C-alpha positions in Angstrom: 110.6 -43.8 315.9 107.2 -43.4 315.8 106.4 -43.2 311.5 104.0 -40.7 310.4 100.0 -42.3 310.9 97.6 -42.4 307.8 95.3 -38.6 308.3 92.5 -39.1 310.2 89.2 -39.8 308.2 87.3 -37.5 310.1 88.6 -34.3 308.6 88.8 -36.0 305.3 85.2 -36.6 305.6 84.6 -32.8 306.3 86.8 -31.8 303.6 84.4 -33.4 301.1 82.0 -31.9 303.0 83.6 -28.3 302.3 83.8 -28.9 298.5 80.5 -30.0 298.1 79.9 -26.6 299.8 81.7 -24.8 297.0 79.7 -26.7 294.2 76.8 -24.8 295.5 79.0 -21.6 294.9 79.7 -23.2 291.5 76.1 -23.8 290.8 74.9 -20.1 291.8 77.8 -18.2 290.2 79.5 -20.6 287.4 78.3 -22.0 284.4 77.0 -25.3 284.6 79.9 -26.7 282.2 82.5 -25.0 285.0 80.0 -27.2 287.6 80.2 -29.8 286.2 84.0 -30.0 285.9 84.0 -29.3 289.7 81.4 -32.1 290.5 84.0 -34.8 288.5 86.9 -33.8 290.5 85.1 -34.0 293.9 84.0 -37.6 292.5 86.9 -38.3 292.1 88.2 -37.4 295.6 86.1 -39.0 296.8 86.5 -41.9 295.3 89.5 -41.8 297.4 88.3 -41.2 300.7 87.1 -44.9 301.6 90.9 -45.8 301.6 90.9 -44.3 304.8 87.9 -43.9 305.5 86.0 -47.3 306.0 85.6 -47.6 309.0 85.9 -45.5 312.4 89.1 -46.0 314.6 87.9 -47.6 317.7 89.1 -45.2 320.9 88.6 -48.1 323.1 90.9 -50.4 321.3 93.5 -47.7 321.1 93.5 -48.2 317.3 95.7 -46.2 314.9 97.4 -46.8 311.5 100.5 -46.7 310.9 103.7 -47.4 308.2 106.1 -50.0 308.6 108.9 -50.2 306.5 110.2 -53.1 305.0 113.6 -54.4 303.0 112.5 -57.3 301.0 115.2 -58.8 298.2 116.8 -55.2 298.2 113.8 -53.0 297.8 111.9 -51.0 300.3 108.5 -50.7 300.8 105.8 -49.5 303.1 103.2 -51.9 305.1 99.7 -50.3 306.2 99.4 -51.9 309.3 96.8 -51.2 312.0 97.0 -51.5 315.3 94.9 -52.1 318.8 96.3 -51.8 322.3 94.7 -51.9 326.0 94.0 -48.9 328.1 97.5 -48.4 329.6 101.3 -47.7 329.0 103.1 -50.7 329.2 105.0 -53.4 326.9 102.6 -55.7 325.8 102.9 -59.6 324.3 102.3 -58.7 321.0 100.0 -60.9 318.4 100.8 -60.1 314.8 97.6 -61.0 312.5 98.4 -62.2 309.2 95.3 -61.5 306.9 93.5 -63.5 303.7 93.2 -63.2 300.6 89.7 -61.8 299.4 88.2 -63.0 296.6 87.9 -60.0 293.9 84.2 -59.6 292.6 84.3 -60.8 289.2 84.3 -58.6 286.6 85.7 -55.3 289.0 88.7 -53.9 289.6 89.4 -54.7 293.3 92.1 -53.4 295.9 91.5 -55.4 299.5 91.3 -52.9 301.6 92.9 -52.7 305.3 92.2 -55.3 307.2 91.2 -54.5 310.9 90.0 -58.8 312.0 88.1 -56.4 314.7 86.5 -59.7 316.7 90.7 -61.3 317.1 92.2 -57.8 317.5 89.1 -57.4 320.7 89.6 -60.3 321.4 93.3 -60.1 321.7 93.4 -57.0 323.6 90.9 -57.5 326.2 93.4 -60.3 327.4 96.0 -58.3 327.3 98.1 -58.1 324.4 98.6 -55.2 321.6 97.9 -56.2 318.2 99.4 -55.4 314.6 98.1 -56.4 311.6 100.1 -55.4 308.7 99.0 -55.4 305.0 101.5 -57.6 302.7 102.9 -56.3 299.7 99.9 -54.9 297.6 97.0 -55.1 300.2 95.7 -52.4 301.0 97.6 -49.3 301.0 101.0 -51.4 301.1 103.6 -51.2 298.2 104.4 -53.4 296.0 102.8 -56.2 294.6 101.1 -59.1 295.9 102.9 -62.6 295.8 101.6 -64.6 293.3 101.5 -68.7 293.0 103.5 -69.8 290.2 103.5 -73.5 289.1 101.1 -74.6 292.1 104.5 -74.0 294.5 103.1 -73.5 297.6 105.9 -73.6 299.6 107.5 -70.6 298.0 104.0 -68.5 298.0 104.1 -69.0 302.0 107.9 -68.5 302.8 107.6 -65.3 300.1 104.8 -64.2 301.8 106.4 -64.9 305.4 109.2 -62.1 304.4 106.1 -59.1 305.5 105.6 -60.8 308.3 109.2 -60.8 309.4 109.8 -57.3 308.8 106.6 -56.1 310.4 107.5 -58.3 313.5 110.9 -56.8 313.8 110.4 -53.4 313.3 107.8 -53.6 316.5 110.0 -55.9 318.3 111.9 -52.3 318.7 109.0 -50.4 319.9 108.2 -49.1 323.2 104.6 -50.7 323.6 105.8 -54.1 322.6 107.5 -56.8 324.7 110.2 -58.4 322.4 110.1 -61.6 324.2 106.5 -62.7 323.6 105.4 -62.6 319.9 103.0 -64.6 319.0 101.4 -65.1 315.2 97.6 -65.7 314.4 96.8 -66.0 310.9 94.1 -66.9 308.4 93.6 -68.5 305.0 96.8 -67.8 303.0 97.7 -65.8 305.8 97.8 -69.1 308.1 100.1 -70.4 305.2 102.1 -67.7 305.8 101.9 -67.6 309.4 103.2 -71.4 309.4 105.8 -70.7 307.0 107.3 -67.7 309.0 107.4 -70.1 312.0 109.5 -71.8 310.4 112.4 -69.6 310.5 111.3 -67.1 313.1 112.9 -64.8 315.2 113.8 -64.4 318.6 110.7 -64.0 321.0 108.5 -65.7 318.6 106.9 -68.0 320.6 104.3 -69.5 318.3 101.1 -69.4 316.0 97.6 -69.8 316.0 96.2 -71.1 312.3 92.8 -70.7 311.4 92.4 -72.3 308.5 95.8 -72.2 306.6 96.1 -72.4 302.9 94.7 -71.3 300.0 91.2 -72.1 298.1 91.8 -74.8 295.4 89.6 -75.7 292.3 88.1 -79.2 293.5 88.8 -81.3 296.8 89.8 -84.6 294.6 92.8 -83.9 292.5 93.6 -80.4 292.4 97.3 -80.3 292.9 96.9 -77.2 295.4 96.2 -80.2 298.0 99.3 -81.8 297.4 101.4 -78.8 297.2 99.8 -77.6 300.6 100.9 -80.5 302.2 104.3 -80.7 300.5 104.4 -76.8 301.8 103.4 -77.8 305.1 105.8 -81.1 305.9 109.2 -78.4 304.2 107.7 -75.8 307.3 108.2 -78.5 309.7 111.4 -79.6 309.2 112.8 -76.5 310.7 110.6 -75.7 313.6 109.8 -76.8 317.7 107.9 -74.2 317.9 104.0 -74.6 319.0 100.8 -74.3 316.8 97.3 -74.4 317.4 94.8 -75.6 314.3 91.2 -74.7 313.6 89.4 -76.1 310.9 86.2 -76.1 310.3 84.0 -78.8 308.5 82.4 -76.6 305.6 85.8 -74.3 304.8 85.9 -73.7 301.4 89.7 -74.4 301.1 89.3 -78.3 302.6 87.6 -80.7 304.2 88.3 -83.0 307.5 89.9 -85.9 306.0 92.7 -83.5 304.0 93.0 -81.7 307.2 93.4 -85.0 309.4 96.4 -86.3 306.8 97.8 -82.3 306.5 98.2 -82.4 310.0 99.6 -86.0 310.0 102.1 -84.7 307.5 103.1 -82.0 309.5 103.8 -83.9 313.0 105.3 -86.7 311.3 108.2 -84.5 309.8 108.9 -82.7 313.4 106.1 -80.0 313.5 104.4 -79.0 317.1 100.7 -78.8 316.2 97.6 -79.1 318.0 94.5 -79.8 316.0 91.2 -78.5 316.3 88.4 -80.1 313.7 85.4 -78.3 313.7 81.9 -79.0 312.5 80.6 -76.6 310.0 79.9 -73.3 310.5 77.2 -71.0 309.1 77.6 -70.9 305.1 81.3 -71.0 305.3 83.1 -72.0 308.3 86.3 -70.3 306.4 85.5 -66.9 308.5 84.4 -68.5 311.7 87.8 -66.2 313.1 85.8 -63.3 311.6 82.4 -63.7 312.9 81.6 -63.0 316.4 79.1 -65.8 316.5 82.2 -68.4 316.0 83.9 -67.1 319.2 82.4 -69.7 321.2 84.3 -72.2 319.1 87.3 -71.3 319.7 88.0 -68.5 322.6 89.0 -70.8 325.9 91.3 -73.0 323.8 92.4 -69.9 322.3 93.0 -67.9 325.5 94.9 -71.6 327.5 97.0 -71.6 324.5 98.2 -67.7 325.0 98.2 -67.9 328.5 100.6 -71.7 328.3 102.9 -69.1 325.5 103.6 -65.9 327.6 103.7 -68.1 331.4 106.5 -70.6 329.8 108.3 -66.9 328.5 108.1 -65.6 332.1 109.3 -68.4 333.1 112.6 -68.9 331.4 113.3 -65.3 331.7 113.6 -65.3 335.0 115.3 -68.7 334.7 117.9 -66.8 332.9 117.7 -63.8 335.2 119.0 -65.9 337.7 121.7 -67.2 336.5 123.3 -64.0 335.9 
């Protein structure tokens, strides 16, 4: 069943325009006091509109916004989710993108908006994948509260965020446009950490993870407990999975430096994890955003394409072998 989509942002913009026209009538026929009240009402409404109309939906990528039901710890939530699909009717392999966490501006009440990851999304759709970007609890228009780090425990933080990924995948795998046997997660920043956590307890049909800078921002690169906590988390995740992951980290990432990432990767594979590390040099002012910047494509696109091709080909081969045995 397809759930209701978010209202068309073009219609919302038109409504604001219509309301502004009403203001003219107020100024001409009513008192200035009444007009002021109306201006205030419209301004309140207009402030809500950007939640829906931050970007024009990409028709060439069949972009749409849906709500995914999620049951977590016996509570029901809805997860605002952006979908992109190729221009044909089919069952597509699916990539679920796990978003990062924006640093809020100082002194401002901030609600992280709907994530589109348009560079990643466009790249994946052009390769024949459907793409879904579920906003985790408390992000965008998703219900609930954001998962917070408690006592520097990144293991628990990652696993709790992974529940949102799990619920999205279980819903999406049942949709007619998804091949449930070919699902891959691509996560960046805190979403990369959550993706690696999810990979430790994956659902059937999940093939692997692309990890861009998975982790959290430490206070420093020397003695911050969050660094040790990240290694502890990845060690825990490695022990219960054999599925492959492809890692990209840059030399000037704000959350880590190459010597630490080398330790992180060694700890992961030494404890049973299956990961290929691509350590890149510096990228612009902060390499953390390389997967979100079109200029970053040459540094990762071909390696990702090869990784995805290998995973989907192996899945198709296994499906063919299973069919021949029946």
